C-alpha positions, 0 to 999 in steps of 0.5 A: 819841290819835285825832289822832295816829292820823290824823297817822300815816295822813296820813304813811302816805299819802305812801308809797303807790305807786299813782296815780289812774286819772285826775288832776284835770286829766283828769277832764273829759276822762275823764267830762265829763257826770258832772263837770257833774252833780257840779258842779251837784248835789254833795251828791247825788253825794257821797251816791251815791259814799260808798254805792258806796265802802262796796259798798252796805253801809250797815251799814259807814257811819261819819260822815266815814268815821271821820276826824273826832272826831264819827265813831261818835257820831252814831247812824250804826248806827240810821239810816245813810242819814239820817246820810249825807244830813246829812253830805253837805249840812251837811259837804259838803267833809268828805264829799268828803275822807272818800270820797277818804281811803277810796279812798286807804287801800283801794287805796294811792293817792297824790296827785300833786303836780299834784293837791296844787297844785290843792287847795292853791290852792283852800284858799289862795284861800278863806283870802285871800277870808276875810281880804279880807272881814274887812278890808272889814268893819273898814275899811268901804271900798266898794272893798275890800268889792267886791273881797272879794265878787269874790274870794269869788265866785272862791273859791267857783267854784274850790271847786265846780270842784275838788270836782266834779273830785275826785268824778269822779276817785273815780267813775272809780276805782271804775269801774276797781275794779268792772271797768267798763273791760273785761277786762285781757288782760295780767293775765287769769286763765289757763284752768282746767287738769285733771290726771289723778288716781289715781281716773281710769282714763282721763286727761282729753282737754284739749289732746290729740286725743280719739281716743287715749282712751275705748277699754277697756284690753287688748291687742290690741283686740277690734275688729281680729278677734283672734284670727283666725277658725278659730283654733285649728284643729278637732280640736286637739290631734290624737288621737294626741298624745302618741305612745304610750310617751311619756314614756319609762319611768324619766322622772318624771311 
């Protein structure tokens, strides 16, 4: 059941549409110092990358990221740091591949054909070197033994180089995830806008000249001298108003 689940995940990765921020051929140009560090100290870099891929939350750690049969059975919950250190030193290739699968599943990243060719060439070269070593042991020829040693050395160099490039690729992708490349102007979040509410007697001044607001309601404004001084005139209404005999008799009051 577990192997079938892993096969389904591998088939699902073939349908991913996103790409790595940089391919394996461009990792040296993208971050040459980190690529050199990953070449000379691969297990330490693998430890740091896995921890960073888990957002520094080691409570989420599972051996080989859950992609191997031993995952979840190595006491990871009791001491995840020790288990991760053991994984990166004893199963270095699996640790690099597991971090890669984690990032691919999280961001729907597919592997390009060029990357697949490089990884496939690494595997084929290791298999050929292994076959030459077996043949040299059986035949006992010195020339074949020397050729197998040269081929094994070449396979190890290619293996270390490809793993270093892969780890640099993972690091660059997580730099992109964590926003270390600066803000993206095209996809920037629009500024917060305000709207007037029923409980606001004065609408907000965002995007409008402020001088039209902030004054108390009522018309006409008191600051313009309204009503005019001397209005109404003194002795108003006159003392003889209404005139005598008004209203006329017979008119209902």
